[in-house]
C-alpha positions as MATLAB code, in Angstrom:
seq = 'XXXXXXXXXXXXXXXXXXXXXXXXXXXXXXXXXXXXXXXXXXXXXXXXXXXXXXXXXXXXXXXXXXXXXXXXXXXXXXXXXXXXXXXXXXXXXXXXXXXXXXXXXXXXXXXXXXXXXXXXXXXXXXXXXXXXXXXXXXXXXXXXXXXXXXXXXXXXXXXXXXXXXXXXXXXXXXXXXXXXXXXXXXXXXXXXXXXXXXXXXXXX';
ca = [
     -13.379  -19.724   -1.439;
     -10.337  -19.479   -3.742;
      -7.238  -18.157   -2.000;
      -4.868  -15.677   -3.572;
      -1.251  -14.804   -2.879;
      -0.565  -11.429   -1.306;
       2.632   -9.466   -1.863;
       3.508   -6.700    0.606;
       5.790   -3.932   -0.669;
       7.414   -1.545    1.828;
       9.024    1.574    0.386;
      11.663    3.232    2.524;
      13.920    6.268    2.476;
      16.047    7.082    5.542;
      13.500    5.199    7.637;
      15.671    3.762   10.397;
      13.348    5.132   13.097;
      10.197    3.558   11.657;
      10.978    0.586    9.411;
      11.046   -2.073   12.155;
       7.557   -1.127   13.333;
       6.281   -1.147    9.750;
       7.664   -4.626    9.084;
       6.318   -5.950   12.381;
       2.840   -4.641   11.569;
       2.860   -6.807    8.431;
       4.174   -9.862   10.278;
       1.381   -9.419   12.858;
      -1.444   -9.542   10.300;
      -4.353  -11.879   11.081;
      -4.151  -12.984    7.438;
      -0.471  -13.648    6.800;
       0.986  -12.210    3.598;
       2.895  -14.516    1.248;
       5.933  -12.333    0.582;
       7.397   -9.097    1.916;
       9.804   -6.924   -0.044;
      11.466   -3.756    1.248;
      12.576   -1.382   -1.502;
      15.065    1.151   -0.179;
      15.132    4.296   -2.307;
      18.756    5.257   -1.736;
      18.814    5.680    2.042;
      21.962    7.007    3.669;
      21.075    5.956    7.233;
      20.909    2.490    8.851;
      17.657    1.368    7.217;
      19.415   -1.610    5.605;
      20.841   -2.826    8.912;
      17.457   -2.582   10.633;
      15.802   -4.617    7.875;
      18.589   -7.205    8.110;
      17.399   -8.012   11.627;
      14.282   -9.537   10.017;
      16.189  -11.620    7.446;
      15.304  -14.906    9.156;
      11.611  -14.105    8.607;
      11.933  -14.058    4.841;
      12.059  -10.314    4.251;
      13.613   -9.487    0.883;
      15.647   -6.273    0.716;
      16.289   -4.332   -2.497;
      18.238   -1.096   -2.700;
      18.128    1.313   -5.626;
      19.469    4.758   -6.381;
      17.157    7.487   -5.159;
      14.460    7.633   -7.839;
      11.290    8.543   -5.968;
       8.404    6.658   -4.389;
       6.777    5.732   -7.697;
       9.926    4.057   -8.972;
      10.385    2.239   -5.665;
       6.842    0.863   -5.752;
       7.244   -0.210   -9.377;
      10.457   -2.029   -8.453;
       8.575   -3.844   -5.712;
       5.778   -4.795   -8.088;
       8.279   -6.251  -10.572;
      10.109   -8.185   -7.844;
       6.981   -9.854   -6.442;
       4.431  -12.306   -7.828;
       1.246  -12.175   -5.738;
      -2.030  -11.427   -7.505;
      -2.964   -9.065   -4.674;
      -0.483   -6.260   -3.959;
      -0.454   -4.133   -0.812;
       1.845   -1.201   -0.138;
       3.214    0.237    3.080;
       5.253    3.428    3.363;
       7.938    2.775    5.976;
       6.641    5.443    8.368;
       3.090    4.036    8.378;
       1.612    1.009   10.170;
      -0.955   -1.621    9.198;
      -3.620   -2.548   11.718;
      -3.840   -6.292   12.253;
      -6.929   -7.068   10.151;
      -5.992   -5.057    7.052;
      -4.985   -7.898    4.764;
      -7.766  -10.223    5.913;
     -10.518   -7.676    5.275;
      -9.118   -6.525    1.946;
      -8.383  -10.013    0.608;
     -11.894  -11.115    1.536;
     -13.352   -8.091   -0.239;
     -11.411   -8.610   -3.466;
     -12.235  -12.315   -3.538;
     -15.930  -11.525   -3.104;
     -15.918   -8.660   -5.650;
     -14.052   -9.700   -8.807;
     -15.161   -6.480  -10.515;
     -13.062   -4.404   -8.078;
      -9.437   -3.729   -8.950;
      -8.683   -1.857   -5.758;
      -9.916   -1.662   -2.183;
      -8.926    0.945    0.378;
     -10.034    1.698    3.931;
     -10.119    4.361    6.586;
      -6.946    5.478    8.377;
      -5.959    6.743   11.771;
      -4.011    9.944   11.124;
      -1.462   10.217   13.902;
       0.082   13.638   14.460;
       3.255   12.554   16.250;
       4.263   16.089   17.295;
       0.915   16.790   18.959;
       0.205   13.115   19.803;
      -3.327   13.401   18.416;
      -5.264   10.900   16.303;
      -8.183   11.438   13.950;
     -10.031    9.031   11.670;
      -9.853    9.781    7.950;
     -11.809    8.219    5.114;
     -15.075    8.415    3.225;
     -17.534    5.910    1.836;
     -18.105    5.821   -1.902;
     -21.720    5.904   -3.105;
     -21.163    4.255   -6.474;
     -18.697    3.944   -9.327;
     -20.063    6.977  -11.162;
     -19.606    9.185   -8.095;
     -16.131    7.753   -7.505;
     -15.025    8.541  -11.058;
     -16.174   12.144  -10.640;
     -14.848   12.771   -7.130;
     -11.417   11.241   -7.688;
     -10.686   13.899  -10.281;
     -10.898   16.496   -7.487;
      -9.846   14.595   -4.342;
      -7.872   11.427   -3.706;
     -10.848    9.691   -2.110;
      -9.057    6.308   -2.123;
      -6.206    7.490    0.067;
      -2.480    6.885    0.067;
      -0.792    3.591   -0.939;
      -0.508    2.324    2.646;
      -4.320    2.115    2.720;
      -4.738    0.196   -0.533;
      -4.692   -3.357   -1.871;
      -4.996   -3.906   -5.618;
      -4.984   -6.619   -8.279;
      -1.840   -7.219  -10.298;
      -3.982   -8.196  -13.278;
      -5.528   -4.713  -13.342;
      -2.084   -3.118  -13.565;
      -1.439   -5.168  -16.689;
      -4.162   -3.076  -18.351;
      -3.475    0.353  -16.844;
       0.276    0.326  -16.351;
       2.248    0.983  -13.163;
       3.008    4.188  -11.242;
       4.113    7.093  -13.422;
       7.711    7.603  -12.338;
       7.877   11.044  -13.958;
       5.397   12.391  -11.393;
       7.250   13.251   -8.189;
       4.139   13.839   -6.051;
       0.701   12.234   -6.251;
       1.721    9.198   -8.318;
      -0.762    7.105   -6.346;
      -3.682    9.447   -7.058;
      -2.876    9.425  -10.771;
      -2.754    5.610  -10.845;
      -6.045    5.311   -8.929;
      -7.630    7.580  -11.566;
      -6.462    5.267  -14.343;
      -7.696    2.194  -12.500;
     -11.204    3.481  -11.820;
     -11.737    4.406  -15.470;
     -11.670    0.663  -16.217;
     -12.585   -1.058  -12.959;
     -14.569   -0.656   -9.772;
     -13.006    0.276   -6.418;
     -14.214    0.390   -2.836;
     -13.435    1.636    0.657;
     -13.872   -0.552    3.747;
     -15.402    1.758    6.380;
     -13.039    1.061    9.236;
      -9.453    2.018   10.049;
      -6.938   -0.345    8.438;
      -3.761    1.720    8.761;
      -2.066    4.281   10.938;
      -0.785    7.192    8.858;
       2.098    8.847   10.669;
];
């Protein structure tokens, strides 16, 4: 089976309490990623210093003026080179088999531009966890449902193909909220997408 390079992009904003755990969850993947970039969206806390503790493990750190999550993800996309791109918001966590399962799916399904998964939603205040996610019946149903609900989930749950972005464009930086949902809509108008029916991330 042909292998493909995977780029992991962490977006952070005042994430000193969470960023180390996010980075470690990528380093602990059963299928190692090929590059990790942290894009700091103008933090004013010690996020940079925490990331620096991982410098000997090849973590690249980029800081920009506060421009929003969409701009931060686009910066990460431009600064990486892997054909497969996976995102992680700094307050979320990847479960250890996320990259392995998603890489295997995309390699086996060249028609799919994007693959998501289920998530464990962790309510930190109440210390409760629930499983979130839904299976997609077919592409036609997906195209209809995604206009009403973000059935593919947030960026931390997703892995996508760089080549697909060349056709659809990147995140719309003018949209402050829901940039991911809007990009998923553009992607599924041209390509297939799927959801792996097991938790791949912890959404905090």
